TIFI-578027 format. One line per 4 residues: for each residue z, y negated, x negated of C-alpha. Coordinates in steps of 0.1 Angstrom, whole numbers, plus 2048, in hexadecimal, padded with zeros to 3 digits. Layout:
BEGIN
Z Y X ~ ...
***
This chain:
BEGIN
3E4 90D B42 ~ 3E5 8EA B34 ~ 409 8DE B35 ~ 401 8BA B2D
40A 89F B47 ~ 3F0 887 B3A ~ 3D6 882 B55 ~ 3BD 870 B3F
3B8 84C B36 ~ 3A4 830 B47 ~ 391 829 B27 ~ 383 84D B26
376 848 B49 ~ 368 826 B42 ~ 355 835 B24 ~ 347 851 B39
33F 837 B54 ~ 32B 821 B3C ~ 319 83F B2D ~ 309 849 B4E
2F8 827 B55 ~ 2D4 82A B5D ~ 2CF 807 B50 ~ 2E5 7F0 B3B
2FD 7D7 B4B ~ 2EE 7B5 B4C ~ 304 798 B3F ~ 2FD 785 B5F
30F 7A1 B72 ~ 330 79C B5F ~ 349 782 B6A ~ 353 76B B4D
376 76A B59 ~ 37E 78F B63 ~ 365 79F B4C ~ 35C 7B7 B68
33D 7BD B7C ~ 33D 7A4 B99 ~ 33E 7AE BBD ~ 33D 78C BCD
32E 773 BB4 ~ 330 74E BBC ~ 321 72F BAA ~ 334 70F BA2
325 6EC BA3 ~ 31C 6EF B7E ~ 308 70E B84 ~ 321 727 B74
326 748 B87 ~ 347 75A B8B ~ 357 775 BA0 ~ 365 764 BBE
388 771 BBB ~ 389 769 B96 ~ 37F 745 B99 ~ 396 73F BB7
3B3 74B BA1 ~ 3A8 733 B86 ~ 3A7 716 B9D ~ 3C9 71F BAB
3D8 720 B88 ~ 3CA 6FE B7F ~ 3D9 6EF B9E ~ 3FB 700 B99
3FD 6F5 B74 ~ 3F0 6D1 B7A ~ 3D1 6D6 B64 ~ 3B0 6C6 B69
397 6D9 B7E ~ 37E 6E7 B64 ~ 365 702 B61 ~ 375 720 B4E
354 726 B3C ~ 348 704 B32 ~ 36A 6F1 B36 ~ 357 6D4 B46
36A 6C2 B61 ~ 361 6CB B85 ~ 361 6B3 BA2 ~ 365 6CE BBD
370 6F2 BC2 ~ 353 6FA BD8 ~ 343 71C BD2 ~ 321 728 BDD
31C 74E BE1 ~ 301 75B BC9 ~ 2F0 772 BE2 ~ 2D3 77C BCC
2EA 785 BAF ~ 301 799 BC6 ~ 2E3 7AC BD3 ~ 2D6 7B3 BB0
2F8 7C0 BA6 ~ 2FA 7D6 BC5 ~ 2D8 7E5 BBE ~ 2E2 7EB B9A
302 7FC BA5 ~ 2EF 811 BBE ~ 2D6 81D BA4 ~ 2F2 825 B8B
308 836 BA5 ~ 2EC 84C BB0 ~ 2E8 858 B8D ~ 30D 85B B87
312 86E BA8 ~ 2F8 887 B9E ~ 309 88B B7D ~ 32B 88F B8E
31D 8AB BA4 ~ 311 8BE B85 ~ 331 8B8 B72 ~ 348 8C8 B8D
346 8EC B82 ~ 35A 903 B6B ~ 341 902 B4F ~ 344 8DC B4B
35C 8CD B31 ~ 37D 8BF B3C ~ 373 89C B33 ~ 353 89F B49
367 8AC B66 ~ 381 891 B63 ~ 366 877 B62 ~ 354 885 B80
375 886 B94 ~ 37D 862 B8B ~ 35A 856 B94 ~ 35C 867 BB6
37F 858 BBB ~ 374 835 BB3 ~ 354 839 BC8 ~ 368 844 BE6
381 828 BE2 ~ 365 80E BE6 ~ 35B 813 C0B ~ 358 82C C27
332 830 C22 ~ 338 83D BFF ~ 350 858 C0E ~ 334 862 C26
31C 864 C08 ~ 335 87A BF6 ~ 338 891 C15 ~ 312 893 C19
30E 89D BF4 ~ 327 8B9 BFA ~ 33D 8AD BDE ~ 35E 8B4 BF1
35E 8DA BEC ~ 356 8D5 BC8 ~ 373 8BD BC3 ~ 38A 8D5 BD6
37F 8F2 BBF ~ 38D 8DE BA2 ~ 3B0 8E3 BB0 ~ 3AF 906 BA2
3A7 8FA B7F ~ 3BD 905 B62 ~ 3BF 8E1 B56 ~ 3DC 8CD B64
3C9 8AD B5F ~ 3AC 8B9 B73 ~ 3C2 8C6 B8F ~ 3D5 8A5 B91
3B4 891 B91 ~ 3A6 8A7 BAC ~ 3C4 8A1 BC3 ~ 3C0 87B BBD
39B 87C BC4 ~ 39F 891 BE4 ~ 3B9 878 BF1 ~ 3A0 85B BEC
384 86F BFC ~ 397 878 C1C ~ 3A9 857 C21 ~ 39E 848 C42
383 861 C46 ~ 389 87D C60 ~ 368 88E C59 ~ 372 893 C34
394 8A0 C3F ~ 384 8BA C55 ~ 371 8C7 C37 ~ 392 8C9 C24
39F 8E0 C40 ~ 385 8FA C39 ~ 38E 91A C26 ~ 3AF 91C C13
3AE 8F8 C06 ~ 3CD 8ED C19 ~ 3DF 90B C0D ~ 3D6 903 BE9
3E4 8E0 BED ~ 404 8ED BFC ~ 408 904 BDD ~ 40C 8E5 BC8
42B 8DA BDC ~ 43E 8F7 BCC ~ 436 8EB BA8 ~ 458 8DC B9E
457 8BF B85 ~ 431 8BE B88 ~ 41A 8A0 B8A ~ 405 8B3 BA3
423 8B5 BBB ~ 424 890 BC5 ~ 3FE 88D BC7 ~ 3FC 8AD BDD
415 8A0 BF6 ~ 402 87F BF7 ~ 3E2 892 BFF ~ 3F3 8A6 C1A
400 886 C29 ~ 3DC 879 C2B ~ 3D0 899 C3B ~ 3ED 89A C54
3E0 87A C63 ~ 3C6 88F C74 ~ 3D5 8A2 C92 ~ 3BC 8BE C8E
3C9 8C4 C6A ~ 3EE 8C4 C75 ~ 3EA 8E6 C83 ~ 3D7 8F2 C63
3F3 8E5 C4C ~ 40E 8F4 C62 ~ 3FD 916 C62 ~ 400 919 C3C
41D 930 C36 ~ 43B 91C C28 ~ 42B 8FA C2A ~ 443 8EB C43
461 8FB C33 ~ 458 8ED C11 ~ 453 8CA C20 ~ 474 8CB C32
485 8D6 C12 ~ 475 8B9 BFF ~ 483 8A0 C18 ~ 4A6 8AD C15
4A7 8B1 BEF ~ 4BE 89A BDD ~ 4AC 89E BBC ~ 489 897 BC8
475 878 BBF ~ 479 85E BDB ~ 453 85A BDD ~ 44F 87F BE3
46B 87F BFD ~ 45B 863 C10 ~ 438 872 C10 ~ 446 894 C1B
45A 883 C37 ~ 43C 870 C43 ~ 427 890 C42 ~ 440 8A2 C58
43F 885 C70 ~ 41A 88A C73 ~ 41D 8B0 C77 ~ 434 8AB C94
415 8A5 CAA ~ 411 8CB CAC ~ 42A 8E0 CC0 ~ 428 8FE CA8
431 8E8 C8B ~ 44F 8DA C9F ~ 45B 8FE CA3 ~ 457 905 C7E
46A 8E5 C75 ~ 486 8F0 C8C ~ 487 912 C7C ~ 488 901 C5A
4A5 8EA C64 ~ 493 8CB C6F ~ 49E 8CC C94 ~ 499 8A9 CA0
474 8AC CA9 ~ 47B 8C9 CBF ~ 498 8B7 CD0 ~ 482 899 CD5
468 8AE CE7 ~ 483 8BE CFB ~ 48E 89B D06 ~ 46D 88A D0A
452 8A5 D0D ~ 440 8B1 D2C ~ 452 8CA D42 ~ 43E 8E6 D32
447 8DB D0F ~ 46C 8D7 D18 ~ 46D 8FB D24 ~ 45B 907 D04
472 8F3 CED ~ 492 8FF CFF ~ 487 923 CFD ~ 480 920 CD8
4A1 90F CD3 ~ 4B2 92D CE1 ~ 4A2 943 CC6 ~ 4AE 92E CA9
4CC 937 C93 ~ 4E0 916 C92 ~ 4FF 90D C7E ~ 51E 901 C92
518 8DD C86 ~ 4F4 8DE C93 ~ 4FF 8EE CB4 ~ 516 8D1 CBA
4FB 8B8 CB1 ~ 4E2 8C9 CC9 ~ 4FC 8C9 CE5 ~ 502 8A4 CE1
4DC 89D CDF ~ 4CD 8B3 CFA ~ 4EB 8C3 D0B ~ 4E5 8AF D2B
4C0 8B6 D2B ~ 4C6 8DB D28 ~ 4DF 8DB D44 ~ 4C7 8C8 D5A
4AC 8E1 D51 ~ 4C5 8FD D5A ~ 4C8 8EE D7D ~ 4A2 8EF D83
493 904 D9F ~ 479 911 D86 ~ 485 932 D79 ~ 473 92F D58
484 90E D51 ~ 4A6 91C D5A ~ 4A1 93A D44 ~ 496 924 D26
4B4 90D D2B ~ 4CD 92A D2E ~ 4BF 939 D0F ~ 4C4 919 CFB
4E6 912 D0A ~ 4F1 935 D01 ~ 4E9 92D CDD ~ 4F7 90B CDC
518 912 CEE ~ 525 92C CD6 ~ 53B 914 CC2 ~ 55A 901 CCD
54E 8DE CC6 ~ 52C 8E2 CD8 ~ 53D 8F4 CF5 ~ 554 8D5 CFA
535 8BE CFA ~ 524 8D4 D15 ~ 544 8D3 D2A ~ 543 8AD D28
51E 8AF D34 ~ 529 8C3 D52 ~ 51D 8E6 D4B ~ 539 8F8 D5D
530 8F1 D81 ~ 50C 8FE D7F ~ 516 91C D6A ~ 531 927 D83
519 921 DA0 ~ 4FE 937 D91 ~ 517 953 D8A ~ 525 954 DAD
504 950 DBF ~ 4F2 96F DCB ~ 4D7 981 DB7 ~ 4BB 96C DC6
4C8 94E DB2 ~ 4C7 95E D8F ~ 4BC 980 D82 ~ 4D5 998 D74
4C9 991 D51 ~ 4CD 96B D55 ~ 4EF 970 D66 ~ 4FA 982 D46
4EE 964 D31 ~ 501 94C D49 ~ 520 962 D45 ~ 51C 961 D1F
51A 93B D1F ~ 539 938 D35 ~ 54B 950 D1D ~ 541 939 D00
54C 91A D13 ~ 56F 927 D1B ~ 575 930 CF7 ~ 577 90B CEF
599 8FB CED ~ 597 8E9 D0E ~ 5AF 8E5 D2B ~ 59C 8F6 D47
5B8 8EE D5F ~ 5AC 8CA D5F ~ 586 8CF D60 ~ 57A 8CF D84
55C 8E4 D8F ~ 54B 8E5 DB0 ~ 54E 8CE DCE ~ 572 8D9 DD6
57D 8CE DB3 ~ 589 8F1 DAA ~ 58E 8FC D86 ~ 586 91B D73
5AA 926 D76 ~ 5AB 920 D9C ~ 5B6 93F DAE ~ 595 942 DC2
580 93E DA3 ~ 593 959 D91 ~ 590 96F DB0 ~ 56A 96A DB0
568 973 D8B ~ 57C 993 D91 ~ 567 99D DAF ~ 547 996 D9B
555 9AC D7E ~ 55B 9C8 D96 ~ 538 9C6 DA6 ~ 522 9C2 D88
515 9D6 D6B ~ 527 9DB D49 ~ 514 9C0 D37 ~ 51D 9A4 D4F
53F 9B2 D54 ~ 545 9B0 D2F ~ 53B 98B D2D ~ 550 982 D4C
56E 994 D3C ~ 568 97E D1E ~ 56B 960 D35 ~ 58D 96C D40
597 973 D1C ~ 58D 94F D13 ~ 5A1 941 D31 ~ 5C0 956 D28
5BF 94D D03 ~ 5D3 92E D0C ~ 5F7 934 D18 ~ 5F2 917 D31
5D4 928 D43 ~ 5DF 94C D3D ~ 5FB 948 D57 ~ 5E2 93E D72
5CA 95A D69 ~ 5E6 974 D6A ~ 5F3 966 D8B ~ 5D0 969 D9B
5CC 98C D8E ~ 5ED 997 D9C ~ 5E7 986 DBE ~ 5C6 999 DC1
5D5 9BA DB5 ~ 5BA 9BD D9B ~ 5D0 9CA D7E ~ 5C5 9EE D83
5A0 9E4 D84 ~ 5A4 9D2 D63 ~ 5B7 9EE D52 ~ 59C A06 D5B
584 9F5 D43 ~ 597 A02 D25 ~ 586 A23 D2B ~ 563 A14 D2D
549 A27 D18 ~ 53C A05 D0C ~ 550 9FC CEE ~ 54B 9D6 CF2
557 9D8 D16 ~ 575 9EC D0C ~ 57E 9D4 CF1 ~ 57C 9B5 D06
591 9C5 D21 ~ 5AC 9CD D08 ~ 5AC 9A9 CFC ~ 5AF 99D D1F
5CC 9B4 D27 ~ 5DD 9A9 D06 ~ 5DB 984 D11 ~ 5EA 98D D33
603 9A7 D29 ~ 61F 98E D23 ~ 61A 980 D46 ~ 616 9A0 D59
627 9BB D44 ~ 637 9CD D62 ~ 615 9D0 D74 ~ 604 9DD D55
620 9F6 D4E ~ 61C A04 D71 ~ 5F6 A08 D6C ~ 5F9 A17 D4A
613 A30 D55 ~ 5FD A3B D72 ~ 5EC A5D D75 ~ 5CB A50 D67
5D9 A53 D44 ~ 5D0 A30 D39 ~ 5ED A2E D21 ~ 5E0 A4C D0E
5BD A3C D0C ~ 5CE A1D CFE ~ 5DF A31 CE3 ~ 5BE A43 CDA
5B1 A20 CD2 ~ 5D1 A18 CBE ~ 5CD A37 CA9 ~ 5A7 A36 CA6
5A0 A29 C83 ~ 5B1 A28 C61 ~ 5AA A03 C5D ~ 5B9 9EC C77
5A0 9DD C8F ~ 5A2 9BF CA7 ~ 5A1 9D8 CC4 ~ 5BD 9ED CB6
5D3 9CE CB0 ~ 5CD 9C3 CD4 ~ 5D4 9E5 CE2 ~ 5F5 9E9 CD0
5FD 9C5 CDA ~ 5FA 9CE CFF ~ 613 9EB CFC ~ 62A 9D5 CE7
62B 9BB D03 ~ 636 9D4 D1E ~ 65A 9D1 D2A ~ 670 9E3 D10
689 9ED D2B ~ 66F A02 D3E ~ 67E A24 D37 ~ 662 A36 D4A
647 A27 D33 ~ 65C A2F D13 ~ 662 A53 D1F ~ 63C A58 D25
634 A4B D03 ~ 64E A62 CF3 ~ 641 A80 D06 ~ 61D A78 CFE
624 A75 CD9 ~ 61B A50 CD8 ~ 63A A47 CC3 ~ 630 A61 CA9
60E A4F CA6 ~ 61F A2E CA2 ~ 636 A3B C87 ~ 61A A4A C73
604 A2B C76 ~ 621 A15 C6A ~ 626 A2C C4C ~ 601 A2B C43
601 A05 C43 ~ 622 A03 C2F ~ 612 A1A C15 ~ 5F6 A01 C11
5DA A18 C1E ~ 5CF A01 C3A ~ 5D5 9DD C2F ~ 5B1 9D2 C29
5AB 9C8 C4D ~ 5B3 9A4 C58 ~ 5C2 9B3 C78 ~ 5DC 9C8 C66
5F8 9AE C6B ~ 5F5 9AC C91 ~ 5F0 9D2 C92 ~ 60F 9D9 C7E
623 9C0 C92 ~ 619 9D1 CB2 ~ 621 9F4 CA4 ~ 644 9E9 C9A
64A 9D8 CBB ~ 63F 9F8 CCE ~ 655 A0E CB8 ~ 673 9F7 CBD
672 9FC CE3 ~ 681 A1F CDF ~ 6A0 A0E CD1 ~ 6A6 9FB CF2
6AA A1A D07 ~ 6BE A32 CF0 ~ 6D9 A38 D0A ~ 6C0 A42 D25
6B7 A64 D16 ~ 6C3 A78 CF8 ~ 69E A7E CEF ~ 69B A5A CE4
6B8 A5E CCC ~ 6AA A7F CBF ~ 689 A6E CB8 ~ 69A A52 CA5
6AD A6C C90 ~ 68F A82 C8A ~ 67A A65 C7D ~ 696 A52 C6D
68E A32 C7F ~ 6AC A20 C70 ~ 69D A26 C4D ~ 67A A1C C59
686 9FB C69 ~ 69A 9F5 C49 ~ 67B 9F8 C34 ~ 668 9E0 C4C
683 9C5 C46 ~ 673 9C1 C24 ~ 651 9B8 C33 ~ 650 996 C22
639 97D C33 ~ 63A 991 C54 ~ 655 97F C67 ~ 64E 990 C88
651 9B2 C78 ~ 673 9A8 C69 ~ 67F 99A C8A ~ 676 9B9 C9E
684 9D0 C83 ~ 6A6 9BE C81 ~ 6A9 9BE CA8 ~ 6A0 9E4 CA8
6BC 9E9 C8E ~ 6D3 9D6 CA4 ~ 6CC 9EE CC1 ~ 6D0 A0C CAB
6F0 9FF C9C ~ 6FF 9FA CBF ~ 6FB A20 CC4 ~ 70D A29 CA4
730 A25 CB3 ~ 725 A3E CCE ~ 715 A57 CB6 ~ 72F A56 C9B
745 A75 C9B ~ 76A A6D C95 ~ 77D A86 C7F ~ 793 AA1 C8F
7B5 A9F C7E ~ 7CC ABE C80 ~ 7EC ABD C94 ~ 80B AB4 C7E
820 AD0 C8F ~ 842 ACE CA1 ~ 858 AC2 C84 ~ 83D AAC C77
83B A9A C98 ~ 861 A95 C98 ~ 864 A8D C73 ~ 843 A7E C67
850 A7C C44 ~ 850 AA3 C43 ~ 82B AA5 C4C ~ 80E AA2 C32
7FA A82 C36 ~ 7D5 A8C C38 ~ 7BD A74 C28 ~ 798 A76 C35
77D A6B C1C ~ 759 A62 C23 ~ 760 A51 C44 ~ 74D A31 C4E
763 A13 C4A ~ 754 A02 C68 ~ 750 A1F C81 ~ 76D A35 C73
759 A55 C74 ~ 73E A69 C63 ~ 720 A51 C62 ~ 6FD A55 C54
6DE A3F C56 ~ 6C9 A5A C66 ~ 6E1 A6B C7E ~ 6F7 A4E C8B
6E0 A31 C81 ~ 6FD A21 C6D ~ 6F3 A01 C5B ~ 70F A05 C42
706 A27 C36 ~ 6E1 A1F C30 ~ 6CE A03 C1F ~ 6CB 9EF C3F
6EA 9DA C3A ~ 6DE 9CA C19 ~ 6BB 9C4 C28 ~ 6C9 9B3 C47
6E1 99D C32 ~ 6C3 993 C1B ~ 6B1 984 C39 ~ 6CC 96B C41
6BD 952 C2A ~ 69A 955 C39 ~ 689 934 C42 ~ 680 941 C65
69D 93C C7D ~ 692 959 C93 ~ 694 971 C75 ~ 6B7 964 C6D
6C1 968 C92 ~ 6B5 98C C94 ~ 6C7 994 C73 ~ 6E8 985 C81
6E3 99A CA0 ~ 6E1 9BA C8C ~ 6FF 9B1 C77 ~ 714 9A7 C95
714 9CC CA0 ~ 72C 9D2 C82 ~ 745 9B9 C90 ~ 746 9C5 CB4
767 9CC CC6 ~ 762 9F2 CC4 ~ 75F 9F3 C9E ~ 777 9ED C80
771 9C8 C79 ~ 787 9C9 C5A ~ 771 9E4 C4C ~ 752 9D0 C54
761 9B1 C44 ~ 769 9C5 C24 ~ 745 9D2 C23 ~ 738 9AE C27
74F 9A2 C0B ~ 744 9BE BF4 ~ 71F 9B7 BFA ~ 723 991 BF9
719 98E C1D ~ 733 975 C28 ~ 724 956 C18 ~ 701 95A C28
711 95C C4B ~ 725 93C C44 ~ 705 92B C37 ~ 6F4 932 C58
711 921 C6A ~ 70F 903 C52 ~ 6E9 8FF C4F ~ 6D8 90A C6F
6D3 8F2 C8C ~ 6C5 909 CA7 ~ 6DE 90E CC3 ~ 6D8 934 CC6
6DE 938 CA1 ~ 6FD 922 CA2 ~ 70C 936 CBE ~ 705 957 CAC
713 94A C8B ~ 733 93C C9C ~ 739 95E CAC ~ 735 970 C8B
74B 958 C78 ~ 767 95B C93 ~ 765 981 C8E ~ 768 97D C68
785 966 C6C ~ 799 981 C7D ~ 79F 98F C5A ~ 7BB 97B C4B
7AC 97D C28 ~ 78C 96D C34 ~ 79F 954 C49 ~ 7B4 948 C2C
796 944 C16 ~ 781 932 C30 ~ 79E 91B C3A ~ 79A 909 C19
775 903 C1E ~ 772 8E1 C31 ~ 74D 8E6 C38 ~ 753 905 C4D
76F 8F4 C5F ~ 759 8D6 C66 ~ 73D 8ED C73 ~ 755 8FF C8A
763 8DE C97 ~ 740 8D2 C9D ~ 738 8F1 CB1 ~ 758 8EE CC4
74F 8CA CCE ~ 729 8CC CD4 ~ 720 8F0 CDA ~ 718 902 CFA
735 90E D0F ~ 736 931 D00 ~ 732 923 CDC ~ 74F 90B CE2
765 928 CED ~ 75E 93D CCF ~ 761 91F CB7 ~ 784 918 CC6
78F 93B CBE ~ 781 938 C9B ~ 794 917 C95 ~ 7B4 928 CA0
7AF 943 C86 ~ 7B0 928 C6B ~ 7CC 913 C7B ~ 7B5 8F6 C84
7BF 8F9 CA8 ~ 7E3 905 CB1 ~ 7E6 926 CC3 ~ 7FA 91B CE1
7FA 93D CF1 ~ 80B 94C CD3 ~ 826 930 CD4 ~ 82D 937 CF9
830 95C CF2 ~ 849 957 CD6 ~ 85F 942 CED
***
């Protein structure tokens, strides 16, 4: 293939043009000024003949330059600029041209074949191009001599020059001639032209798009061009290219504008990303076209940005179409709205356009209004809408200005869920999920469900055979669990065994899924003081499942899922509930011992980045530590005997080793849940400098169990001193602003100050004294009381009761 971009020179063509003359050019035919064969010869007063346009330009230059008016040939002065047309000469030139063109046309016909030389073919193409450019009658002559197919065949030449010249020639031939355009539509000629559009950095590319533009002016050819596979996609890509030549971009854009006359082309453009023509037809077309365009819009895969644009442009029109009494129109509109509504920004636009009222009306109307299939689409659209971040409490629907979270609307939704098939029920449950995603609307949804007594009906969906239905019901129950934990606990503990079904989901996969995270979240939100529920979970082996799953995650075997964090948080919260009811049944204590929950929660304290896990673990350790003083076995000392009791100096003083300094007995991490004997103490102290106040507060709560009235505070203080735990507690008092933290820290500092050693050391620290004074002056009532006692320990407030006692 010839790689040259040179398309041939005008001089070569002129040479060929001259060579084919039947008779020589007469001098009288040549204009003295332009040196070209005249078309409109005129004669001046001195008898000299010129081309009209050339002599008019000469006169104009003379006038502009202030020169004398002279004849350009003889230079004699002229008295007038009058020109007389030379009719005889013009006719002679026309006859001469006709004779020559006839010969040249015959020669061109013979030259347009593969056996001709490149130069002959180029000459023939240039001749036909120039012939066509003269007038419409010449284009008809070219058509009648059947030259168009021959020129089109040259598009398949191996010479780039020939191909480029053929495209140029065809453009001249079809310009302003619909009959010639129809001939170009035959066979695969249009497809051949389209192929040139794919030639990057090619001279044929620009000429091909120019030819397509000319062809696209014919409505009958628009369908032909659009039917060529990839033609519209290529043209759309050309208009959006940033590296394309501006001329090519403009021609491609204008070609597409012409192709918009055909509906099928409009569909192809929409599929290729040029959506505006479809939207225009949807707004301005006939009713039939609007339905057709809406239906096709529903089949397109749109990006979120495009969905928002579509909603802004035709949202109102689609909603109006949805309200139509014509079922075909409504189906097309619902199909499009289902596609468009599935992103938050577009959903908000549709809400502003008033989509909620007709949607809800369609759902709650009997089957005569909408078919089951279309009701499912309506439910899907509503589910998409409520997933937007909108305040549905303030958006009125219906004549009574109700809202989606009004009690009667929620009741209607619940009744529809109970009386419809799984597919629609799933979509309507998604509506409730969307409404309950926001804490503000979740309260109203929960209240409506409780008032209707529908909790049991919703819980039953967790055993649905359809996985999607089961998953969405679990999501809904998770959103509601914090608002209706008691009702859910009652349902889950019932004879239907729904709790065990929930735990089957929780233990289903190795990797954590969204469904599993939601399922464990439901159980985690149930009241921790519900002994009946905790007992059932223990008897069913649910806690064993929880412990094993936590260990699997901690070992790194299930951390690839993006739901592993909420799943782990839920597992830890569920496991911690057993520590809230330890005194209710010895079986709970035995489970904690058998599975060393003190050690497990201690490990979870190190879950960096998982604040909720650390909070729950620290609070669980607090609960376990509270039990230590009840579980610790105090040593049995032998009786000193009769004389030993009378004379203590005569008895042998027994010294017991290995006793816990805080609980004064035999303590272990596993058996008595002692924080001192295990690793928990250091882990809890380490969390005191956490940036999350709730983590710090939970850590203080766990440590406070070592300073209770029923333990050896001196022993706890000595342990804190040895492990450098005093300073972090003081830092909480000095640095934290939250009232709950302040109260907790003041309480612990007061306990520490009961040790004279600590009191003497702290009394010299003005910052601690200042913090205690501030708490005494500005804290809550309980905090002020505790701060007062602390200040007495360091002699900042006199102990009047002690003075009165001495007196």
